[in-house]
N, C-alpha and C positions, 0 to 999 in steps of 0.2 A: 439080699438087701442088708447093708451093715448094721443097723439099728435090731432088726429080727435076727441076726446069728451072734451078736454082742449078746442080746438076752438070753439066747438059748442055753449059748456056750455057758453061760453066767450060771444059770440055774440047774444045769446038767452037772456043775461041780457044789452045787448047795452052796453058792456065796452070795453075798447080799451083796446090794449096790453101796453100802458104805465099808465093806472089805474091799471089792475092788477099787474103789475108790482109794483107799488108803495105799493100796499094792502100785498103784501107779502114779501115785502123788498128786490127786484132786479130790477135789469136794463130791460129794454124794449127788447134788445136784447135779452137776458137771455128766457124771453117769448116766443119771434119769435122762439128762436131754441128748445123750448120745441115743439109750434106746428107744426114745420117742420121736427120733430124726429131726431133732430141734438143731442138733448141731453136732459137728466129727469132729474126732480127735486131730491132733498136730501128726507129723509124719513120725516123731519121734515115739508119740504115747502108742501108737498105733503098733509099731514095733514092741512096746513092750508089751500091751494085748497079745501080739503073736507069740510070744515067748509065755506067759503067764497060759495060755489056753493050747500051745503047741500048737500052732496052726497056722498057715501061711497066709502072706496077705492078700494072695490069692481068693482063700479059702473063706476068708474073714470077709472080704468086701461084696465078693459077689453072692 
């Protein structure tokens, strides 16, 4: 599940939601929404997240 994977990846790098938000150019509340399953990122942001966490789309989404 994307929301759980994102939160685990972020925490494994000792990164705050605010730090991740700055890296991908969104507000911290947006990252919070992704991690709680309220919303999902665009394809472009998803690609940035894959780069940041050195993860594949499949790895991040499944």
